[in-house]
C-alpha positions in Angstrom: -59.5 -24.8 -2.4 -59.3 -22.3 0.3 -57.4 -24.7 2.4 -55.0 -25.1 -0.5 -54.5 -21.4 -0.9 -53.9 -21.0 2.7 -51.1 -23.7 2.5 -49.5 -22.0 -0.6 -49.7 -18.6 1.2 -48.2 -20.2 4.3 -45.5 -21.6 2.3 -44.7 -18.2 0.6 -44.8 -16.7 4.0 -42.1 -19.7 5.0 -39.9 -19.2 1.8 -39.9 -15.3 2.3 -39.1 -15.4 5.9 -36.2 -18.0 4.9 -35.0 -15.8 2.1 -34.7 -12.6 4.6 -33.1 -14.5 7.0 -30.5 -15.8 4.6 -30.0 -12.5 3.6 -29.5 -11.3 7.1 -27.1 -14.0 7.7 -25.1 -13.1 4.5 -25.0 -9.7 5.8 -23.9 -10.4 9.4 -21.3 -12.9 7.7 -19.4 -10.3 6.2 -16.4 -9.1 7.9 -15.6 -5.8 9.1 -12.3 -4.4 7.2 -9.5 -2.5 8.8 -6.9 -1.5 6.2 -3.8 -0.1 8.1 -1.2 1.8 5.7 2.0 2.7 7.3 4.0 5.3 5.6 7.7 4.7 4.9 7.9 1.7 7.1 9.7 -0.8 5.2 9.8 -4.7 5.2 12.7 -5.1 7.1 11.4 -2.6 9.9 9.8 -5.4 12.0 11.7 -7.6 14.3 9.8 -10.7 13.0 11.7 -10.1 9.6 14.9 -10.3 11.2 15.5 -6.9 12.3 18.3 -6.7 15.0 17.6 -3.6 16.6 13.9 -3.0 16.7 11.5 -4.2 19.2 8.0 -4.6 17.5 6.0 -7.1 19.8 2.6 -6.1 18.4 3.9 -6.3 14.7 5.3 -9.7 15.7 2.1 -10.8 16.8 0.3 -9.7 13.5 3.0 -11.8 11.7 2.3 -14.7 13.8 -1.6 -14.4 13.4 -1.8 -13.5 9.7 -1.6 -15.1 6.2 1.5 -13.4 5.1 2.1 -12.5 1.5 5.9 -12.7 1.4 6.4 -11.4 -2.4 3.8 -8.5 -2.0 4.8 -5.3 -4.2 3.6 -1.9 -4.1 4.8 1.3 -6.0 8.4 3.0 -5.2 6.5 5.9 -3.6 3.4 6.8 -1.5 0.9 8.7 -3.7 1.3 6.2 -6.3 0.9 3.4 -4.2 -2.4 4.9 -2.5 -3.9 5.4 -6.0 -3.3 1.8 -7.0 -4.4 0.4 -3.9 -7.8 2.2 -3.9 -8.5 1.6 -7.5 -7.1 -1.9 -8.3 -5.0 -0.5 -11.3 -1.7 0.8 -11.9 -1.5 4.5 -10.6 -0.9 5.9 -14.0 -4.2 4.6 -15.3 -5.7 7.3 -12.5 -3.4 10.0 -13.4 -1.0 9.7 -10.4 2.6 9.9 -11.3 4.2 11.8 -8.3 3.8 12.7 -4.8 3.7 16.7 -5.3 0.5 19.0 -5.9 -0.7 18.6 -9.1 0.5 15.2 -10.0 -1.0 13.5 -7.1 -4.8 14.0 -8.3 -6.7 10.8 -8.7 -9.0 11.0 -11.5 -12.6 11.8 -10.4 -13.9 9.1 -12.8 -11.9 6.5 -11.1 -14.0 4.0 -8.9 -12.3 3.5 -5.8 -12.5 0.8 -2.7 -15.0 2.7 -0.3 -17.4 3.2 -3.4 -17.0 -0.6 -4.2 -17.8 -1.7 -0.6 -20.7 0.7 -0.1 -22.5 -1.5 -2.7 -22.2 -4.2 -0.5 -23.7 -2.6 2.4 -20.5 -1.3 4.3 -20.0 2.2 6.1 -16.7 3.6 5.3 -14.3 5.7 6.8 -10.6 7.1 6.5 -8.5 8.3 9.2 -4.9 9.6 8.2 -3.1 10.5 4.9 -5.1 10.8 1.8 -2.4 12.6 -0.3 -4.5 12.3 -3.6 -5.6 15.9 -4.1 -6.5 17.3 -0.6 -5.9 20.8 -1.7 -8.8 20.5 -4.3 -12.1 20.2 -2.8 -13.5 17.9 -5.3 -10.6 15.4 -4.9 -11.1 15.0 -1.1 -11.8 11.5 0.4 -15.5 12.8 1.7 -16.5 13.2 -2.1 -14.9 9.9 -3.0 -17.2 7.4 -1.2 -16.2 7.8 2.5 -18.9 8.4 4.9 -16.4 9.7 7.4 -13.1 11.5 6.7 -10.5 12.8 9.0 -7.2 13.8 7.1 -4.3 16.1 6.5 -4.9 19.9 5.9 -4.7 21.9 2.8 -1.2 22.6 3.3 0.0 18.8 4.0 1.2 19.6 7.4 4.2 18.1 8.2 4.3 18.6 12.3 3.5 15.4 14.1 2.2 17.3 17.2 -1.2 19.4 17.6 -2.1 19.0 13.9 -4.8 20.7 12.3 -7.0 18.3 10.4 -10.0 18.3 8.0 -13.0 16.5 9.2 -15.5 16.1 6.5 -14.4 19.5 5.1 -14.1 21.6 8.2 -10.7 22.2 9.8 -10.1 21.2 13.5 -7.3 21.8 15.9 -6.3 18.7 17.7 -3.9 18.2 20.6 -1.2 15.4 21.0 1.0 13.2 18.6 -0.7 12.9 15.5 -0.2 9.1 15.0 -1.9 8.4 18.4 -4.7 10.9 17.4 -5.4 9.1 14.0 -5.6 5.4 16.2 -7.8 7.0 18.8 -10.3 8.5 16.1 -10.3 5.1 14.2 -11.0 3.1 17.5 -13.7 5.5 18.3 -15.3 4.9 15.1 -14.9 1.2 15.2 -16.5 1.2 18.6 -19.6 3.3 17.2 -19.8 1.1 14.2 -19.5 -2.3 16.3 -23.0 -1.5 17.9 -24.6 -0.8 14.2 -25.9 -3.8 12.2 -24.0 -3.1 9.1 -20.2 -3.7 8.5 -17.7 -1.3 8.3 -14.4 -0.6 6.3 -12.1 1.7 8.1 -8.9 2.8 6.2 -6.4 3.9 8.8 -3.1 5.5 7.1 -0.5 6.7 9.3 2.0 9.5 8.3 4.5 8.0 10.5 7.5 6.8 10.2 7.6 9.3 7.6 10.0 12.4 8.0 10.4 14.7 9.8 11.8 12.2 12.4 10.0 13.3 15.4 8.7 11.2 18.2 8.1 11.6 22.1 11.6 10.8 23.6 10.4 7.8 25.5 10.3 6.2 21.9 13.6 7.4 20.3 15.5 7.0 23.6 16.0 3.2 23.4 17.8 3.8 20.1 20.1 6.5 20.7 23.6 5.3 20.4 22.4 2.2 18.4 20.7 3.7 15.4 21.9 6.7 13.2 18.2 7.6 13.0 16.8 7.1 16.5 13.7 9.2 15.9 12.7 6.8 12.7 13.0 3.9 15.0 11.2 5.5 17.9 8.4 6.3 15.5 8.0 2.7 14.4 7.8 2.0 18.0 5.1 4.3 18.4 3.2 2.6 15.4 3.7 -0.7 16.9 2.2 0.2 20.4 -0.7 1.6 18.4 -1.2 -1.6 16.7 -1.3 -3.4 20.0 -3.8 -0.7 21.3 -6.0 -1.5 18.1 -5.9 -5.3 18.5 -6.8 -4.8 22.1 -10.1 -2.6 21.1 -11.2 -5.1 18.7 -10.9 -7.8 21.6 -12.8 -5.7 24.0 -15.4 -5.0 21.6 -15.9 -8.8 20.8 -15.4 -8.1 17.0 -12.0 -9.6 16.4 -13.4 -12.8 14.8 -15.4 -10.9 12.4 -12.7 -8.4 11.4 -10.1 -8.6 8.6 -7.4 -6.6 9.6 -4.7 -5.9 6.7 -1.6 -4.5 7.3 1.0 -3.3 4.7 3.5 -0.6 3.9 3.3 2.1 1.1 6.8 1.7 -0.5 10.2 0.3 0.1 12.1 1.3 3.2 13.8 4.6 4.0 15.8 5.5 7.0 15.9 1.9 8.5 17.5 0.2 5.6 21.0 1.0 6.8 20.1 -1.2 10.0 18.4 -3.8 8.2 16.9 -4.3 4.7 15.9 -8.0 5.0 18.8 -8.8 2.5 17.5 -6.6 -0.2 19.1 -3.9 -2.1 17.1 -0.8 -3.0 14.6 1.7 -1.1 11.9 4.1 -1.5 11.8 5.6 -5.1 14.6 3.5 -6.6 14.2 0.4 -8.7 15.7 -2.5 -7.1 13.5 -5.3 -5.2 13.8 -3.2 -1.8 12.1 -0.2 -3.5 8.7 -1.7 -3.9 8.4 -5.0 -1.8 6.5 -4.6 1.4 5.0 -6.7 4.4 1.6 -7.7 4.0 -0.4 -9.2 7.0 -4.0 -10.6 6.5 -5.5 -11.2 10.0 -9.1 -12.9 10.3 -9.2 -15.2 13.1 -10.5 -18.4 12.3 -11.2 -17.8 8.9 -8.0 -17.3 7.0 -5.2 -19.7 7.5 -2.1 -18.5 9.1 1.4 -18.9 7.3 3.2 -17.5 4.3 2.5 -17.3 0.4 5.2 -16.8 -1.7 3.0 -16.1 -5.0 3.7 -12.9 -6.6 1.0 -10.7 -5.4 0.5 -6.8 -4.8 -1.5 -3.8 -3.8 -3.6 -4.0 -7.1 -5.1 -7.2 -5.6 -6.5 -5.8 -2.7 -9.7 -4.3 -4.4 -10.6 -7.4 -6.4 -10.2 -9.5 -3.1 -12.2 -7.3 -1.2 -15.1 -7.3 -3.8 -15.3 -10.9 -4.1 -15.1 -11.6 -0.4 -18.0 -9.1 0.3 -20.0 -9.6 -2.8 -19.7 -6.3 -4.0 -20.3 -5.6 -7.6 -17.7 -4.3 -10.1 -18.5 -2.1 -13.1 -17.7 -4.2 -16.3 -15.5 -1.3 -17.4 -13.7 -1.1 -14.1 -13.1 -5.0 -13.9 -11.4 -4.8 -17.4 -8.9 -2.2 -16.4 -8.1 -3.6 -13.0 -4.4 -5.1 -12.9 -5.2 -7.1 -9.7 -6.3 -10.7 -9.0 -8.7 -12.1 -6.4 -6.4 -13.7 -3.6 -9.4 -15.4 -1.8 -8.3 -18.7 -3.2 -4.8 -18.4 -1.5 -6.9 -17.9 2.0 -7.3 -21.6 2.7 -4.4 -23.2 0.5 -1.2 -22.5 -0.7 -1.9 -23.1 -4.6 0.7 -22.9 -7.1 -1.8 -22.9 -9.8 -3.8 -20.0 -9.4 -5.2 -17.4 -11.4 -2.2 -14.9 -11.0 0.3 -17.7 -12.0 2.5 -16.2 -14.9 1.6 -12.5 -14.2 3.9 -9.5 -14.8 3.9 -6.5 -12.8 5.6 -3.4 -14.0 7.0 -0.8 -11.4 8.1 2.8 -12.4 9.3 5.6 -10.0 7.6 8.0 -12.5 9.3 11.2 -10.9 10.0 12.8 -14.0 9.9 16.6 -14.4 6.2 18.0 -16.0 5.9 16.8 -19.6 9.2 14.7 -19.8 7.8 11.2 -19.6 9.5 9.9 -22.7 12.8 11.1 -21.6 12.2 9.1 -18.3 10.9 5.9 -19.9 13.7 3.7 -18.9 14.6 5.4 -15.7 14.1 3.7 -12.5 11.9 0.9 -13.5 11.3 -2.7 -13.9 9.4 -6.0 -14.4 8.8 -8.8 -11.9 7.9 -12.1 -13.4 8.1 -15.2 -11.1 11.6 -15.2 -9.5 12.9 -12.7 -12.2 13.2 -9.3 -11.9 14.1 -7.0 -15.0 15.7 -3.8 -14.0 17.1 -0.6 -15.2 18.2 1.6 -12.0 19.9 4.8 -13.3 19.1 8.6 -13.5 18.5 9.9 -17.0 21.2 11.3 -19.2 19.8 14.8 -19.7 21.4 17.4 -18.0 18.6 19.7 -17.6 17.4 17.3 -14.8 19.9 18.9 -12.5 18.3 22.0 -12.7 14.9 20.8 -12.1 13.8 21.3 -8.5 10.7 19.0 -9.0 12.6 16.0 -10.1 14.3 14.8 -7.1 15.3 11.6 -8.7 17.6 12.3 -11.4 19.4 15.3 -10.6 20.1 14.6 -7.0 21.1 11.2 -7.7 23.4 12.1 -10.4 25.2 14.6 -8.1 25.2 11.9 -5.3 26.4 9.0 -7.4 29.0 10.8 -9.5 29.9 14.1 -7.8 29.1 13.9 -4.0 28.2 10.8 -2.6 27.7 12.4 0.8 24.6 14.2 0.0 22.0 14.1 2.5 19.2 11.3 1.4 17.0 8.7 2.8 20.0 6.6 3.8 23.9 6.5 3.9 24.6 3.2 2.7 25.4 3.6 -1.2 24.9 0.3 -2.1 21.2 1.0 -2.8 22.2 3.7 -5.4 24.4 1.2 -7.5 23.6 1.8 -11.0 22.8 -0.6 -13.9 24.4 -0.2 -17.0 22.7 2.7 -19.0 20.7 1.8 -21.8 20.5 -1.7 -21.2 18.3 -3.9 -19.0 19.7 -6.0 -16.0 18.1 -9.4 -15.1 18.2 -10.9 -11.7 17.3 -14.3 -10.3 15.5 -13.5 -7.0 15.4 -17.0 -5.6 19.3 -17.2 -6.0 20.4 -13.6 -5.9 17.9 -11.7 -3.6 20.4 -8.6 -3.1 20.7 -8.3 -7.2 24.5 -8.4 -7.3 24.9 -10.2 -10.7 23.1 -9.6 -13.7 22.0 -12.9 -15.9 20.6 -11.0 -18.8 23.2 -12.6 -21.3 22.9 -15.9 -19.6 18.8 -15.6 -20.1 18.2 -13.6 -23.2 14.8 -14.8 -24.0 13.5 -14.2 -20.5 15.1 -10.6 -20.6 13.5 -10.0 -24.1 10.1 -11.3 -23.1 10.1 -9.2 -20.0 11.4 -6.2 -21.9 8.7 -6.5 -24.8 6.1 -6.8 -21.9 7.5 -3.4 -20.4 7.5 -1.7 -23.9 3.7 -2.9 -24.3 2.6 -1.7 -21.0 4.4 1.7 -21.6 2.7 2.1 -25.0 -0.9 1.9 -23.4 -0.4 5.7 -22.1 -1.1 8.8 -24.0 1.6 11.0 -22.5 1.2 14.9 -23.4 4.3 16.4 -24.6 5.0 19.8 -23.7 
C-alpha cells in the first residue's frame, strides 16, 4: 500500500512538474509586442508604396519582412484613431469625437489594450503621443494600464526640440529632437525588459511627421528644391532612420524572432500627398479613401508569413488579435461591444472566407461644433463594404459653421472650395477637396476606380441602399446630447 501511495505521489509530482513546465513554455512563447503608430504619415509616404521622392530604406525593409494588410482602415484623424485602436471599438463608443481638449477624453470605463495584455502577464509601456486626455489627471496613461509612461506635457507642446515631457506624472526636461528621444527611451525600456522573464508590450507613438514641419537640416536638405514641404519629407526620413535603429536593437538583444512589431499610421496622408498618394483621392479629416487608409505592417520573423492580405481590415482588429494571440481574457461586455475581428487566421493563409468577410466599416470625420452632431450626420462620412465605398464628402450647409473656430472642417473647407481656394491647408492639390453632391450618397468601386472619379450609385442602387441603411443604423446607436 505504501509503495502504491509513493507511486501515486511520484506521478502527481511528475504531473505537476509537467504542468508547470507547460505554463512556463506557454509564457515564454508569448511574443513581445511593439506597436509603432506614426503621426500623419500617409500610405503613400513610403518608397516601397511607389513614392518617387522619398528614400525610406527601413520602412521598405519592414514592408519586405512583414505581413502587409493592404486595405487597412483607421479613423480620419488622430485622437479618434488612438481611441479606436486601444479599445477595439469605434471611437464614438468611448466618447472621442475630436482632437481638441474636452473632446478627446477617452471614457474612463473603457477597457484598453494595456489592461487586457496585463491579464496575460505583460509589462506595459507607452512612449510618445497619448492625446486622449493628458490635461486631466485621471485620464493619463499611467492610470489606464501602462506600467511606464512618457508622454506630452499638459500644454501638448508642439516643439520638436528639447521637450518637457511627463514621466509617470512628473515633468522632465529633455534635450534633443523629440522623435529621437522617444525611440531612445523605448529602446532602453526594451533592453531592460528583455532581461526579465515576462513579455512586454511597448506602444511607441511618434509626433512626427505631424506639423510643425521642423527637423534637423540633414534630413530636410535632400528634399529642398524637390518637395513643396521638405521639412515634412525630412521628418519622414528621421522616423525611418529611427525605425532602422529600432530593428537593429531587437537584433542586438537577440529578441527579434520573439517580437511582434506592428507599424501603422494614424490617419490618411497630409503634406506628402501632393507628391504621392498611391493613386488615391483624399487626405486626413476628409471622406475619400485617402482619408482613412494606412499602411499596416506585421513583422514576426518565422511566425507570420510575409506577403499581402487584401481583406478589409482596420485598427479595431488590433486589440482582439492581440488578445487571441496572447491568451488574454476579454470581459463579456467588452467583447460584445468590439467592432474588430481576430486577424490571426490570416497570419499563415490568405483566406477569402474568414470571420470578417462581409463586414461593413463606417468612418466619420466627426469634427462638428459642440452640440451640433445631428446637423453633421452626413458630413464627411462613408461606409466600406468589400470593394465598395459609399461617400458623402462635403461641408454642412449651415452658415454658422463659418464662424465656429472649433469646427475647422466645415467653415474652412467651404471658404476654400467656394470662395478662396488658395487658403493654406494640408495640401495644395484641390482634387482632394472635390465635393460629392450634397444630400446624396456617392458610391465608388475601388477595384475599378481607386481614385473615386465616377459614382455608380445610380447603377448599383441596391448596394447603395444597403450601405446607407447600415450607416443610419450605426448612427442611431449614439445618444447625442443636444444643446
